[in-house]
C-alpha angles and dihedrals in degrees: 000000000000118000113201113207133026099220121127094286095046094048094048089051089051091051093050092047091050092052087055093045092242114158118235144138124226121207124201129181095211112098091229144343093271095073091076099029092119099023124133137011134266127310130207107211113215117218099234096045119018097025093044087057089052092055091046088053094047091240104106094105089052090049092053091055090062100030120114112210089182087062087079091071112112141184128196121197142164126232092275092058093253109152118228100171128015118175107181103147121095124203145107093330090060097085100144105067122190128246132175111260090224092053092049093049092047098054091043089051090047091054092063126092107268112263092028094123118063098215121203094031105129108183112217098170142010123193137166121242109232093211104044097028087226127127121250117210121204116200130200088247091063094250119129134197126202108179102089124123100171126031121202114193111207093148100118137230096344095042118179090200097054094079089064087062110022137014095211118119126203114265123224109245095211091248127103124188125215104214120202135171122231119205103215093191088064094039104042092149091071094052099088091043092056095042127208096298129019136334121202124187119188133183142129096008092307133107139193113195120185117190122188118224126189094271105012146008126257116211122202115194116191140182129194093215142059108281138181088233092085091056097046112119104203133053092240093053092050094052094043095050092047091049088053088054090056095041097130096044127114111285095241089053090051089047090062089060096043095056095045120122135199100023116208127182114227116186111204119233134178136186121231100276096199096062106043116174126279103218126219123241094266107034132051141176130229135187117341091355086069105028119017106188132183111257091244090088093054094214107103103103093037091053092051090050092049090048089053094050094049096042093046090053093046095047091047091053094043092237122156114281088227086075091059091043091055092053093044094049094049091051094042094049094048093048092042090058092049093048092049093049091046090052089055097055105023104096104060134061149244118016108017096049094039089051094049093045090055090050093047092048089053095050090044089057089056104041113014 
């Protein structure tokens, strides 16, 4: 078994396979683990998906040590600063605590046998040998490997394994995020405004989304239109142009943008959710390699973790991969529909977003 990609889904699959003494190799393009030591924002782990995977990996207790129940607190505003929804209480209803993606990935990686991940192995092509029936991997280094019977693609949006299974390519949603990092230690005056969890402000086809992590805040600024921000060459230009877009917004909301550091453009892609791949008997997809969703559904990481839990169990028991695929497709299709609908209504308050949030919370209580 070759697992391609040491993201969260790939590492969880590796952990579960090791617990069951299943032999495999995991290949990762990063040179070492440090390259993503602080990568990503905060995740809310849903009980039936992400937390179930933590139990399957024997890591739920470790997760609880780092989890932040208060991170589920949320605040929804419009551009004037008017609050439409303010959830600040914590209690039994808060069953999906937050954790930094980087923290989660680190402790899952640390749970693996040393040397499990083959770092610096960027896969550029995978093909099947017609004579042996085995898969041949070509790496950027020029090295090849030819002793692979089952390929598991956990290599994300631009998966190199996906073409073995499916010819679909992710489609640009028309939305690009500008991601910045806010140092709360240097901007303590904004702490109470953001709250202990997340703050989302929506108006006029625009959004500011502040997400508290354990040591800092990640701000995502988004526009539902073509903008010069994406083409700006310098950091200063990006921030200036984005501030101009939010020129008539409440001053504290603009301040979130003004104090942001390390701006990164993140175009948002998604795969067609209504035609997820039907895998072959010896290769399979997991996580974003199988079902790239826009982040407006909030399910991406949880789906990858649930995929890992199900696939790990099925591989360990020697059951047909079609069983895993059915579970993965059902989850991916349901979440894909929700994410697509959310994308349609997300950017404007009050009624469209408030209505959809209520519907989403209802379905989450049933299924997630």
